[in-house]
C-alpha positions as CSV (number, residue, x, y, z in Angstrom):
1,X,-28.1,45.3,-27.9
2,X,-28.5,41.5,-27.8
3,X,-24.7,41.2,-28.0
4,X,-24.3,43.5,-24.9
5,X,-26.9,41.5,-23.0
6,X,-25.1,38.3,-23.9
7,X,-21.8,39.9,-22.7
8,X,-23.4,41.0,-19.4
9,X,-24.7,37.6,-18.6
10,X,-21.5,35.8,-19.6
11,X,-19.3,36.6,-16.5
12,X,-21.8,35.3,-13.9
13,X,-22.1,32.1,-16.0
14,X,-18.4,31.7,-16.3
15,X,-17.9,32.3,-12.6
16,X,-20.4,29.7,-11.7
17,X,-18.9,27.4,-14.2
18,X,-15.4,28.0,-12.7
19,X,-16.8,27.3,-9.2
20,X,-18.3,24.1,-10.4
21,X,-15.1,23.0,-12.1
22,X,-13.1,24.0,-8.9
23,X,-15.5,22.0,-6.8
24,X,-15.3,19.0,-9.1
25,X,-11.5,19.2,-9.0
26,X,-11.5,19.5,-5.3
27,X,-13.8,16.6,-4.9
28,X,-11.7,14.6,-7.3
29,X,-8.5,15.4,-5.5
30,X,-10.1,14.5,-2.1
31,X,-11.3,11.2,-3.6
32,X,-7.9,10.5,-5.0
33,X,-6.3,11.4,-1.7
34,X,-8.7,9.1,0.1
35,X,-7.9,6.3,-2.3
36,X,-4.2,7.0,-2.1
37,X,-4.3,6.9,1.7
38,X,-6.2,3.6,1.6
39,X,-3.7,2.2,-0.9
40,X,-0.7,3.4,1.2
41,X,-2.2,1.9,4.4
42,X,-2.9,-1.3,2.6
43,X,0.6,-1.4,1.2
44,X,2.1,-0.6,4.6
45,X,0.1,-3.3,6.4
46,X,0.9,-5.8,3.6
47,X,4.6,-5.1,3.8
48,X,4.4,-5.3,7.6
49,X,2.6,-8.7,7.4
50,X,5.1,-9.9,4.8
51,X,8.0,-8.8,7.0
52,X,6.6,-10.5,10.1
53,X,5.8,-13.6,8.0
54,X,9.2,-13.8,6.5
55,X,10.9,-13.3,9.9
56,X,8.6,-16.0,11.4
57,X,9.3,-18.4,8.5
58,X,13.0,-17.9,8.8
59,X,12.8,-18.4,12.5
60,X,10.7,-21.5,12.0
61,X,13.1,-22.9,9.5
62,X,16.0,-22.2,11.7
63,X,14.2,-24.0,14.6
64,X,13.4,-26.9,12.2
65,X,17.0,-27.0,11.0
66,X,18.3,-27.0,14.6
67,X,15.9,-29.7,15.6
68,X,16.9,-31.8,12.5
69,X,20.6,-31.3,13.3
70,X,20.0,-32.4,16.9
71,X,18.0,-35.4,15.7
72,X,20.8,-36.2,13.2
73,X,23.6,-35.5,15.6
74,X,22.5,-37.7,18.5
75,X,21.3,-41.0,17.0
76,X,23.8,-41.1,14.1
77,X,27.5,-40.6,13.8
78,X,29.0,-37.1,13.6
79,X,29.8,-37.1,9.9
80,X,26.2,-36.9,9.0
81,X,25.9,-33.6,10.9
82,X,29.0,-32.0,9.5
83,X,26.7,-30.2,7.0
84,X,25.2,-28.3,9.9
């Protein structure tokens, strides 16, 4: 009798336990998805900033190199600017 009562109360307990586990899993997946989206957006913005900075640095160095070549070319003889 006690065993039958225990068996009767078991399914509702297991169903509520399963709902709790499903809810916890769903919340964990949503939290992971939020963290992943934040990480992906941070990674994309960092790579975009890195790309812009590298292009800007290369452009800046080419401008400096051109200015140095012009400075070297005009006051001094031509053989100093042959490396350009």
